[in-house]
KEKE-3310 file (N, C-alpha, C; in steps of 0.2 Angstrom, whole numbers, plus 5000, padded with zeros to 4 digits):
npx = (4925:4935:4952:4962:4959:4958:4971:4979:4974:4978:4992:4994:4990:4999:5011:5008:5008:5020:5028:5030:5018:5004:4994:4984:4977:4964:4958:4944:4931:4922:4913:4908:4898:4888:4876:4862:4863:4877:4879:4871:4877:4890:4887:4880:4891:4900:4892:4889:4902:4904:4893:4889:4901:4904:4894:4897:4909:4905:4897:4907:4915:4905:4902:4913:4911:4907:4894:4886:4896:4895:4882:4882:4891:4884:4873:4879:4884:4872:4867:4877:4880:4874:4879:4893:4893:4889:4901:4910:4906:4908:4922:4928:4938:4954:4957:4950:4955:4953:4952:4944:4932:4918:4915:4922:4915:4903:4909:4913:4901:4895:4903:4901:4888:4890:4889:4899:4916:4927:4945:4950:4957:4962:4966:4971:4968:4972:4979:4974:4964:4947:4932:4924:4932:4934:4934:4931:4931:4941:4956:4969:4977:4983:4992:4996:5006:5014:5007:4994:4993:4993:4981:4971:4973:4969:4956:4952:4957:4967:4985:4994:4987:4989:4998:5011:5014:5014:5006:5000:5009:5011:5025:5039:5040:5050:5066:5066:5070:5077:5088:5085:5096:5097:5094:5081:5066:5053:5036:5024:5007:4993:4977:4972:4965:4952:4953:4949:4950:4953:4962:4962:4962:4974:4983:4980:4984:4998:5001:5005:5018:5035:5044:5047:5040:5042:5028:5019:5003:4992:4978:4971:4958:4948:4942:4935:4941:4954:4953:4949:4961:4970:4966:4969:4982:4987:4987:4995:5009:5019:5028:5018:5012:5000:4993:4983:4975:4988:5002:5014:5016:5026:5038:5035:5034:5047:5054:5050:5052:5043:5028:5011:4996:4980:4978:4976:4978:4985:4991:5000:5007:5014:5022:5029:5037:5045:5051:5048:5046:5031:5017:5002:4985:4968:4961:4949:4935:4934:4943:4954:4957:4962:4973:4981:4984:4992:5003:5009:5012:5022:5032:5033:5027:5020:5006:4994:4982:4973:4970:4977:4988:4994:5000:5010:5017:5022:5030:5040:5045:5051:5061:5070:5081:5087:5077:5068:5076:5076:5062:5061:5070:5063:5051:5055:5060:5048:5041:5036:5041:5041:5029:5018:5025:5028:5016:5011:5019:5015:5002:5003:5011:5002:4992:4999:5002:4989:4986:4994:4992:4985:4972:4968)
npy = (4962:4970:4965:4965:4960:4946:4943:4946:4935:4924:4926:4924:4910:4904:4906:4899:4886:4884:4883:4874:4872:4871:4858:4859:4872:4883:4895:4904:4913:4924:4933:4929:4927:4918:4918:4928:4938:4941:4945:4957:4965:4967:4973:4984:4991:4993:5001:5012:5018:5021:5030:5037:5043:5052:5050:5037:5039:5047:5037:5028:5036:5039:5027:5024:5029:5025:5020:5020:5012:4999:4996:4994:4984:4974:4972:4968:4956:4949:4947:4939:4927:4915:4910:4909:4899:4888:4888:4884:4872:4865:4866:4863:4869:4872:4885:4901:4913:4930:4941:4951:4963:4959:4945:4943:4950:4942:4930:4934:4938:4925:4919:4926:4923:4910:4900:4896:4890:4892:4897:4914:4924:4940:4949:4965:4974:4987:5004:5009:5008:5002:5002:4991:4981:4978:4968:4959:4946:4941:4932:4934:4948:4956:4969:4983:4992:5000:5010:5007:4996:5003:5010:5000:4994:5005:5005:4994:4981:4969:4971:4961:4953:4959:4960:4969:4966:4970:4971:4957:4951:4942:4931:4937:4950:4956:4964:4967:4978:4986:4995:5004:5002:5011:5023:5029:5036:5028:5024:5016:5013:5010:5003:4994:4978:4978:4987:5000:5018:5030:5027:5030:5044:5047:5043:5052:5063:5062:5065:5077:5078:5084:5076:5061:5046:5029:5020:5009:5002:4995:4986:4977:4966:4972:4971:4980:4992:4990:4988:5001:5008:5003:5009:5022:5022:5021:5034:5041:5052:5045:5029:5016:5003:4991:4981:4967:4957:4950:4940:4946:4958:4961:4961:4971:4982:4983:4987:5000:5018:5025:5024:5026:5026:5022:5023:5009:4997:4984:4985:4996:4991:4981:4988:4996:4986:4982:4995:5005:5022:5031:5039:5045:5044:5049:5042:5029:5033:5034:5021:5021:5035:5036:5028:5034:5046:5041:5035:5047:5054:5046:5049:5041:5042:5053:5064:5067:5080:5082:5080:5089:5093:5081:5078:5088:5085:5072:5074:5083:5075:5064:5071:5073:5064:5063:5066:5055:5044:5047:5045:5032:5026:5029:5022:5009:5008:5008:4997:4980:4966:4953:4951:4941:4929:4931:4933:4920:4913:4916:4913:4899:4895:4897:4888:4876:4876:4876:4863:4855:4858:4854:4856:4856)
npz = (5044:5040:5035:5045:5058:5055:5050:5061:5069:5062:5063:5077:5077:5069:5076:5088:5082:5078:5088:5104:5109:5105:5099:5090:5081:5077:5066:5066:5058:5065:5061:5048:5033:5036:5043:5047:5057:5057:5044:5045:5054:5048:5036:5040:5047:5036:5028:5036:5037:5023:5020:5031:5039:5049:5059:5062:5069:5080:5086:5090:5099:5108:5114:5121:5134:5151:5155:5142:5135:5141:5139:5125:5124:5131:5122:5111:5115:5118:5105:5100:5107:5106:5094:5097:5107:5099:5091:5100:5104:5092:5090:5102:5111:5121:5125:5121:5109:5105:5092:5089:5095:5097:5097:5109:5118:5119:5124:5137:5143:5143:5152:5164:5166:5170:5160:5153:5155:5149:5146:5142:5130:5125:5110:5106:5092:5089:5092:5103:5117:5117:5126:5123:5124:5137:5150:5165:5165:5156:5154:5149:5142:5127:5121:5111:5117:5131:5136:5133:5141:5153:5152:5152:5165:5172:5170:5177:5175:5181:5182:5180:5171:5159:5144:5136:5122:5109:5092:5085:5070:5055:5051:5043:5040:5048:5048:5034:5027:5013:5002:4987:4973:4963:4968:4965:4969:4977:4979:4990:4990:5000:5005:5014:5017:5012:5002:5005:5010:5002:4991:4977:4978:4984:4975:4964:4970:4970:4957:4953:4957:4958:4952:4942:4948:4955:4958:4967:4969:4980:4979:4987:4990:4982:4968:4959:4962:4958:4944:4941:4945:4936:4924:4927:4929:4916:4911:4918:4923:4930:4934:4936:4946:4948:4960:4966:4978:4988:4994:4996:5002:5012:5004:4995:5004:5008:4997:4995:4996:5004:5012:5009:5017:5024:5042:5047:5060:5058:5046:5048:5059:5052:5044:5053:5058:5047:5045:5037:5031:5036:5029:5033:5029:5026:5037:5043:5052:5070:5077:5069:5068:5081:5080:5071:5078:5089:5082:5076:5087:5093:5084:5073:5061:5049:5046:5034:5031:5020:5002:4995:5004:5006:4993:4993:5005:5003:4992:4998:5008:5000:4995:5005:5011:5024:5033:5029:5034:5047:5051:5047:5057:5069:5066:5066:5079:5086:5081:5083:5079:5083:5090:5089:5092:5105:5111:5109:5117:5130:5130:5127:5138:5148:5145:5147:5161:5166:5162:5170:5183:5199:5201:5188)
capx = (4925:4942:4956:4967:4958:4960:4978:4981:4972:4983:4999:4995:4989:5006:5016:5007:5009:5027:5032:5029:5012:4997:4993:4979:4975:4960:4955:4937:4929:4916:4908:4907:4892:4884:4870:4859:4866:4884:4878:4868:4882:4895:4884:4879:4897:4903:4887:4890:4909:4903:4888:4888:4907:4904:4890:4901:4914:4901:4895:4913:4916:4900:4902:4919:4909:4906:4887:4885:4900:4892:4876:4883:4894:4878:4869:4883:4884:4865:4866:4882:4881:4872:4884:4899:4892:4889:4907:4914:4904:4911:4929:4930:4945:4956:4957:4948:4959:4949:4955:4939:4929:4911:4915:4925:4909:4899:4912:4913:4894:4894:4907:4898:4882:4892:4887:4905:4921:4933:4949:4949:4962:4960:4972:4968:4971:4973:4984:4971:4959:4940:4928:4921:4937:4936:4929:4935:4932:4946:4961:4975:4976:4989:4991:5002:5010:5014:5002:4988:4992:4991:4974:4967:4973:4965:4949:4950:4960:4974:4991:4997:4984:4990:5005:5012:5018:5013:5000:5003:5009:5014:5032:5042:5041:5056:5073:5065:5071:5083:5087:5086:5103:5098:5092:5075:5061:5047:5030:5019:5000:4989:4971:4969:4963:4946:4954:4946:4955:4954:4968:4963:4964:4981:4987:4979:4988:5005:5001:5008:5024:5039:5049:5044:5041:5039:5022:5015:4997:4989:4971:4968:4953:4944:4943:4933:4946:4960:4952:4950:4967:4974:4965:4972:4990:4989:4987:4999:5016:5023:5027:5013:5011:4994:4992:4977:4977:4995:5005:5020:5016:5032:5042:5033:5036:5054:5057:5048:5055:5038:5021:5005:4991:4976:4981:4974:4983:4989:4996:5005:5012:5019:5026:5034:5042:5049:5055:5047:5042:5024:5013:4995:4980:4961:4959:4942:4933:4935:4949:4960:4959:4966:4979:4985:4987:4997:5009:5012:5014:5028:5036:5034:5023:5017:4999:4992:4975:4969:4974:4982:4994:4997:5005:5016:5021:5025:5036:5045:5049:5055:5067:5074:5083:5088:5070:5066:5079:5073:5056:5063:5072:5057:5046:5059:5060:5041:5039:5036:5040:5040:5023:5015:5028:5028:5009:5010:5023:5011:4996:5005:5013:4996:4989:5003:5001:4983:4985:4998:4990:4981:4964:4966)
capy = (4969:4971:4959:4965:4955:4939:4943:4945:4929:4920:4927:4920:4903:4901:4906:4893:4879:4884:4882:4868:4872:4869:4852:4861:4879:4885:4902:4904:4920:4924:4937:4927:4928:4912:4919:4935:4943:4943:4950:4963:4969:4969:4977:4991:4994:4996:5006:5018:5020:5024:5035:5042:5042:5056:5046:5031:5042:5049:5031:5025:5040:5039:5020:5024:5031:5019:5017:5018:5006:4993:4994:4992:4977:4969:4971:4964:4949:4946:4945:4934:4922:4908:4908:4907:4893:4883:4887:4881:4865:4862:4865:4860:4872:4873:4892:4905:4919:4934:4947:4956:4963:4957:4938:4943:4952:4936:4925:4937:4937:4918:4917:4929:4919:4903:4896:4894:4891:4892:4903:4919:4929:4946:4952:4971:4975:4994:5007:5013:5004:5004:4999:4985:4975:4978:4963:4956:4938:4939:4930:4937:4953:4957:4975:4986:4997:5001:5015:5003:4992:5007:5012:4994:4994:5011:5003:4989:4975:4968:4972:4954:4950:4963:4959:4973:4962:4972:4968:4951:4951:4936:4931:4939:4957:4958:4964:4966:4984:4986:5001:5003:5003:5016:5029:5031:5036:5024:5025:5011:5016:5004:5005:4989:4972:4979:4992:5007:5023:5035:5026:5034:5051:5047:5042:5058:5069:5062:5066:5083:5078:5087:5071:5055:5041:5023:5019:5003:5003:4988:4987:4972:4961:4976:4971:4986:4997:4988:4990:5008:5011:5001:5014:5028:5021:5022:5041:5045:5053:5041:5022:5014:4996:4990:4974:4965:4953:4947:4938:4949:4964:4963:4963:4978:4987:4983:4990:5007:5023:5029:5020:5030:5022:5024:5020:5002:4995:4979:4987:5000:4986:4977:4994:4997:4980:4983:5001:5010:5028:5031:5045:5042:5048:5046:5037:5028:5036:5030:5018:5023:5041:5035:5025:5040:5050:5037:5035:5053:5056:5043:5051:5035:5043:5059:5063:5073:5081:5082:5078:5094:5093:5074:5078:5092:5082:5066:5077:5085:5069:5061:5076:5074:5058:5063:5065:5048:5040:5048:5042:5025:5024:5030:5017:5003:5008:5007:4991:4974:4961:4946:4951:4935:4924:4933:4932:4913:4910:4917:4908:4892:4893:4897:4881:4870:4877:4874:4856:4851:4860:4848:4857:4857)
capz = (5047:5039:5035:5050:5063:5053:5049:5068:5072:5058:5066:5083:5076:5066:5081:5092:5079:5076:5095:5108:5114:5102:5094:5085:5082:5072:5065:5064:5056:5069:5057:5041:5031:5036:5047:5046:5062:5055:5038:5046:5058:5044:5031:5044:5048:5030:5025:5040:5035:5017:5019:5037:5043:5055:5063:5065:5073:5086:5090:5093:5105:5113:5117:5126:5140:5155:5154:5135:5133:5144:5135:5118:5125:5133:5116:5106:5118:5117:5098:5097:5112:5103:5089:5100:5110:5094:5088:5105:5104:5086:5090:5109:5112:5128:5126:5115:5108:5101:5089:5087:5102:5097:5101:5116:5123:5120:5129:5144:5145:5145:5158:5169:5167:5171:5155:5150:5159:5144:5147:5137:5129:5120:5107:5104:5086:5087:5096:5108:5121:5117:5132:5121:5125:5144:5153:5170:5164:5151:5158:5146:5137:5123:5118:5107:5120:5139:5137:5133:5147:5159:5151:5154:5172:5175:5169:5182:5173:5184:5178:5178:5165:5153:5141:5130:5117:5102:5088:5081:5063:5052:5050:5036:5040:5052:5044:5027:5023:5009:4998:4979:4971:4958:4971:4962:4975:4976:4984:4990:4992:5002:5008:5018:5013:5008:4997:5008:5012:4997:4987:4971:4979:4986:4968:4961:4974:4968:4950:4952:4960:4953:4949:4941:4953:4954:4962:4968:4972:4982:4980:4991:4987:4979:4961:4955:4963:4954:4937:4940:4946:4930:4919:4929:4928:4909:4909:4923:4922:4934:4933:4941:4946:4952:4962:4969:4984:4987:5000:4995:5005:5015:4999:4992:5009:5009:4991:4994:5000:5008:5012:5010:5019:5030:5048:5050:5064:5056:5040:5051:5063:5048:5041:5058:5058:5041:5046:5031:5033:5035:5028:5035:5025:5026:5042:5044:5058:5076:5079:5065:5070:5087:5078:5068:5084:5093:5078:5075:5094:5094:5079:5068:5055:5047:5044:5029:5032:5014:4996:4993:5008:5004:4988:4996:5011:5000:4988:5003:5011:4996:4993:5011:5013:5031:5036:5028:5038:5054:5051:5047:5063:5074:5065:5068:5087:5089:5079:5087:5074:5086:5094:5088:5096:5112:5114:5109:5123:5136:5129:5128:5144:5152:5144:5150:5168:5167:5161:5175:5190:5202:5199:5180)
cpx = (4932:4947:4961:4966:4960:4967:4981:4980:4977:4990:4999:4994:4996:5011:5015:5009:5017:5031:5030:5023:5006:4998:4988:4977:4971:4958:4948:4934:4922:4910:4908:4900:4887:4877:4868:4862:4873:4883:4875:4873:4888:4893:4883:4885:4900:4898:4888:4897:4908:4899:4888:4895:4907:4899:4893:4906:4911:4899:4901:4915:4911:4900:4908:4917:4907:4899:4886:4889:4897:4886:4877:4887:4888:4874:4872:4883:4878:4864:4871:4883:4879:4877:4891:4898:4892:4897:4912:4912:4907:4918:4932:4937:4947:4956:4954:4952:4955:4953:4950:4934:4922:4911:4917:4919:4905:4902:4912:4906:4893:4897:4904:4891:4883:4889:4893:4911:4928:4938:4949:4955:4960:4966:4969:4972:4971:4978:4981:4966:4952:4937:4925:4925:4937:4931:4934:4936:4937:4952:4968:4973:4983:4988:4997:5007:5009:5008:4995:4987:4990:4984:4969:4967:4969:4958:4947:4953:4966:4980:4994:4994:4986:4997:5006:5017:5019:5008:5003:5003:5012:5021:5034:5043:5047:5062:5072:5068:5077:5082:5088:5093:5103:5096:5085:5070:5055:5042:5026:5012:4996:4983:4968:4967:4956:4946:4950:4952:4957:4961:4968:4964:4971:4985:4986:4984:4996:5006:5005:5015:5029:5044:5045:5045:5039:5034:5019:5009:4994:4982:4967:4963:4948:4945:4941:4938:4952:4959:4952:4957:4972:4973:4968:4979:4992:4990:4992:5006:5021:5023:5023:5012:5005:4993:4986:4979:4983:4997:5012:5021:5023:5038:5041:5035:5043:5057:5055:5052:5050:5032:5016:4999:4986:4979:4977:4980:4988:4994:5001:5010:5017:5024:5031:5039:5047:5054:5054:5044:5035:5021:5005:4990:4973:4960:4951:4941:4934:4942:4955:4962:4964:4973:4984:4988:4992:5004:5013:5015:5021:5033:5038:5030:5021:5010:4998:4984:4971:4973:4979:4989:4997:5002:5011:5020:5025:5031:5042:5049:5053:5061:5071:5076:5084:5082:5067:5069:5077:5067:5057:5065:5067:5052:5049:5059:5053:5039:5040:5036:5039:5034:5019:5018:5028:5021:5008:5013:5019:5005:4998:5007:5007:4992:4992:5002:4995:4982:4989:4996:4985:4974:4963:4963)
cpy = (4971:4965:4959:4960:4948:4938:4942:4938:4924:4920:4923:4912:4900:4901:4900:4886:4879:4882:4875:4867:4869:4863:4854:4868:4881:4892:4902:4911:4920:4929:4936:4928:4923:4913:4927:4940:4945:4947:4956:4968:4971:4974:4984:4994:4997:5002:5013:5022:5024:5030:5040:5041:5046:5053:5040:5034:5044:5043:5028:5029:5039:5032:5019:5026:5025:5016:5015:5012:4999:4991:4991:4985:4972:4967:4967:4956:4945:4943:4939:4928:4915:4905:4906:4901:4887:4882:4883:4874:4861:4861:4862:4863:4872:4880:4895:4912:4924:4940:4952:4957:4960:4950:4938:4946:4946:4931:4928:4936:4930:4916:4920:4926:4912:4898:4893:4895:4892:4898:4907:4923:4934:4949:4959:4973:4983:4997:5011:5008:5007:5000:4992:4979:4974:4973:4959:4948:4936:4938:4933:4942:4954:4964:4978:4990:4997:5006:5012:4999:4997:5009:5006:4993:4999:5009:4996:4982:4974:4968:4966:4951:4953:4962:4964:4970:4965:4969:4963:4952:4944:4937:4933:4946:4960:4958:4964:4972:4984:4992:5000:5005:5009:5023:5032:5031:5032:5024:5019:5014:5010:5007:4999:4983:4973:4985:4999:5012:5028:5034:5030:5042:5052:5047:5049:5063:5068:5063:5072:5084:5080:5082:5065:5049:5034:5022:5013:5004:4996:4989:4982:4968:4965:4976:4977:4991:4996:4989:4997:5011:5009:5006:5020:5028:5023:5029:5045:5046:5049:5033:5019:5006:4994:4982:4973:4962:4950:4945:4941:4956:4966:4964:4970:4984:4988:4987:4997:5012:5026:5025:5026:5026:5025:5020:5014:4999:4989:4981:4991:4996:4983:4982:4995:4992:4980:4989:5006:5016:5028:5038:5043:5047:5045:5041:5035:5031:5031:5028:5020:5030:5041:5032:5030:5044:5047:5037:5041:5056:5053:5045:5046:5037:5051:5059:5069:5074:5081:5080:5083:5094:5086:5075:5082:5088:5076:5069:5079:5080:5065:5065:5076:5067:5057:5062:5058:5043:5041:5045:5034:5022:5024:5024:5010:5002:5006:5000:4985:4968:4954:4946:4944:4929:4925:4932:4924:4910:4911:4913:4901:4890:4893:4890:4876:4870:4874:4866:4852:4853:4854:4849:4857:4851)
cpz = (5046:5040:5041:5056:5061:5052:5056:5071:5068:5061:5072:5082:5073:5071:5086:5089:5078:5083:5098:5111:5111:5098:5089:5086:5076:5072:5063:5063:5059:5065:5050:5039:5031:5040:5046:5051:5059:5049:5040:5050:5053:5039:5034:5045:5042:5027:5029:5038:5028:5017:5025:5042:5049:5061:5066:5070:5080:5090:5093:5099:5110:5117:5121:5133:5144:5154:5147:5133:5135:5141:5129:5119:5127:5127:5112:5109:5117:5110:5097:5102:5109:5098:5092:5104:5105:5091:5094:5105:5098:5087:5097:5111:5120:5130:5120:5115:5103:5099:5087:5094:5102:5100:5108:5121:5124:5125:5136:5147:5147:5151:5164:5171:5169:5166:5151:5154:5155:5146:5141:5136:5124:5117:5104:5098:5084:5092:5102:5111:5120:5123:5130:5123:5133:5148:5159:5169:5159:5155:5156:5141:5133:5119:5115:5111:5128:5140:5137:5139:5153:5158:5153:5162:5175:5174:5173:5180:5177:5180:5176:5173:5159:5150:5135:5125:5110:5098:5084:5073:5061:5051:5043:5036:5043:5047:5037:5023:5019:5004:4991:4978:4967:4961:4969:4968:4973:4981:4984:4993:4994:5005:5012:5014:5009:5003:4999:5009:5007:4993:4981:4972:4981:4979:4964:4964:4972:4960:4948:4955:4955:4950:4947:4946:4951:4959:4962:4972:4974:4983:4984:4987:4983:4971:4957:4956:4958:4947:4936:4940:4939:4925:4921:4927:4921:4907:4914:4921:4925:4932:4938:4940:4950:4954:4966:4976:4983:4994:5000:4998:5008:5010:4996:4997:5009:5003:4991:4999:5005:5007:5014:5011:5024:5036:5051:5054:5062:5050:5043:5055:5058:5045:5046:5059:5053:5042:5040:5034:5031:5034:5028:5032:5025:5030:5042:5051:5064:5078:5075:5066:5077:5085:5075:5073:5088:5089:5077:5082:5095:5089:5074:5062:5055:5044:5039:5030:5026:5008:4994:4997:5007:4999:4990:5001:5008:4996:4993:5006:5007:4994:4999:5014:5021:5035:5035:5033:5046:5055:5051:5054:5069:5073:5068:5076:5090:5087:5083:5083:5077:5091:5094:5093:5103:5115:5114:5115:5129:5136:5130:5135:5149:5152:5148:5158:5170:5167:5167:5182:5193:5201:5192:5178)
residu = (UNK:UNK:UNK:UNK:UNK:UNK:UNK:UNK:UNK:UNK:UNK:UNK:UNK:UNK:UNK:UNK:UNK:UNK:UNK:UNK:UNK:UNK:UNK:UNK:UNK:UNK:UNK:UNK:UNK:UNK:UNK:UNK:UNK:UNK:UNK:UNK:UNK:UNK:UNK:UNK:UNK:UNK:UNK:UNK:UNK:UNK:UNK:UNK:UNK:UNK:UNK:UNK:UNK:UNK:UNK:UNK:UNK:UNK:UNK:UNK:UNK:UNK:UNK:UNK:UNK:UNK:UNK:UNK:UNK:UNK:UNK:UNK:UNK:UNK:UNK:UNK:UNK:UNK:UNK:UNK:UNK:UNK:UNK:UNK:UNK:UNK:UNK:UNK:UNK:UNK:UNK:UNK:UNK:UNK:UNK:UNK:UNK:UNK:UNK:UNK:UNK:UNK:UNK:UNK:UNK:UNK:UNK:UNK:UNK:UNK:UNK:UNK:UNK:UNK:UNK:UNK:UNK:UNK:UNK:UNK:UNK:UNK:UNK:UNK:UNK:UNK:UNK:UNK:UNK:UNK:UNK:UNK:UNK:UNK:UNK:UNK:UNK:UNK:UNK:UNK:UNK:UNK:UNK:UNK:UNK:UNK:UNK:UNK:UNK:UNK:UNK:UNK:UNK:UNK:UNK:UNK:UNK:UNK:UNK:UNK:UNK:UNK:UNK:UNK:UNK:UNK:UNK:UNK:UNK:UNK:UNK:UNK:UNK:UNK:UNK:UNK:UNK:UNK:UNK:UNK:UNK:UNK:UNK:UNK:UNK:UNK:UNK:UNK:UNK:UNK:UNK:UNK:UNK:UNK:UNK:UNK:UNK:UNK:UNK:UNK:UNK:UNK:UNK:UNK:UNK:UNK:UNK:UNK:UNK:UNK:UNK:UNK:UNK:UNK:UNK:UNK:UNK:UNK:UNK:UNK:UNK:UNK:UNK:UNK:UNK:UNK:UNK:UNK:UNK:UNK:UNK:UNK:UNK:UNK:UNK:UNK:UNK:UNK:UNK:UNK:UNK:UNK:UNK:UNK:UNK:UNK:UNK:UNK:UNK:UNK:UNK:UNK:UNK:UNK:UNK:UNK:UNK:UNK:UNK:UNK:UNK:UNK:UNK:UNK:UNK:UNK:UNK:UNK:UNK:UNK:UNK:UNK:UNK:UNK:UNK:UNK:UNK:UNK:UNK:UNK:UNK:UNK:UNK:UNK:UNK:UNK:UNK:UNK:UNK:UNK:UNK:UNK:UNK:UNK:UNK:UNK:UNK:UNK:UNK:UNK:UNK:UNK:UNK:UNK:UNK:UNK:UNK:UNK:UNK:UNK:UNK:UNK:UNK:UNK:UNK:UNK:UNK:UNK:UNK:UNK:UNK:UNK:UNK:UNK:UNK:UNK:UNK:UNK:UNK:UNK:UNK:UNK:UNK:UNK:UNK:UNK:UNK:UNK:UNK:UNK:UNK:UNK:UNK:UNK:UNK:UNK:UNK:UNK:UNK:UNK:UNK:UNK:UNK:UNK:UNK:UNK:UNK:UNK:UNK:UNK)
# end
């Protein structure tokens, strides 16, 4: 359901293994393609985004209501409980940490039914709270901001359970920003790990820029997109480099003057940690619309409504170094590069306390 959930899980795992808490930490893809239910959920999600994006947005908003949200949560739990029980039996964990709401729904349902007593932690991987995450059975919440903490407490979650640590990102993004010595403006275009987000439209919008640009386009794991972009690059007036899946995103961000991306929360969190100016474009419906609204509200990003305005805004920003510096400073102020370590400290501390308590 997008690589961001996995990247957040990997970040928490690495932080747990890097400290003094976990002897073993395993990332398990709950929505892999190993069973029919997972394939159906993932295929339905991607097809709705492709064919019926407005319908997906309506479903997302509708499920925020108290009764519909509870109904969707219960349905999700019913479909997913058996798989979660099998995974718990396989791994025998001391705690389960969720970076996607579907397995979290299943775990909360099993706790309510007294079929499982495992401690639960939820890592929210967006900049807004959706009701699918809200369960009294969850022992620890990790959220992006104090605003989200307030939203969870307003929905009945005790404040002491909610930690505004930021969205976990892997090590390597903090302190990465560096300037090009030649002053040549450079743009990085990203569409997330699945290569979604109108990457080709964004590249086309820059074709009419008044000056020649260095452009790097990250196509993620979308090989078909990468091949199309390579063909486009050959005819472009700009110097274009196309990359596929890479573990050098932090270096690409550090070398760029501006990042054009859809507002996936993990990509944006990584960008905030680097301190790169953000130009948001073509959000996926639902959660990414909320992400964009939050980042623009905090002054850490600018949003383009369509392809025509994207080209104009990008050209204007690249011609205004002072405005880029302002965005860079706002991004760095919002960024939480140590979110994974901070979450791991809370999770690990809770496990240690549980182990040494008389009732543990």
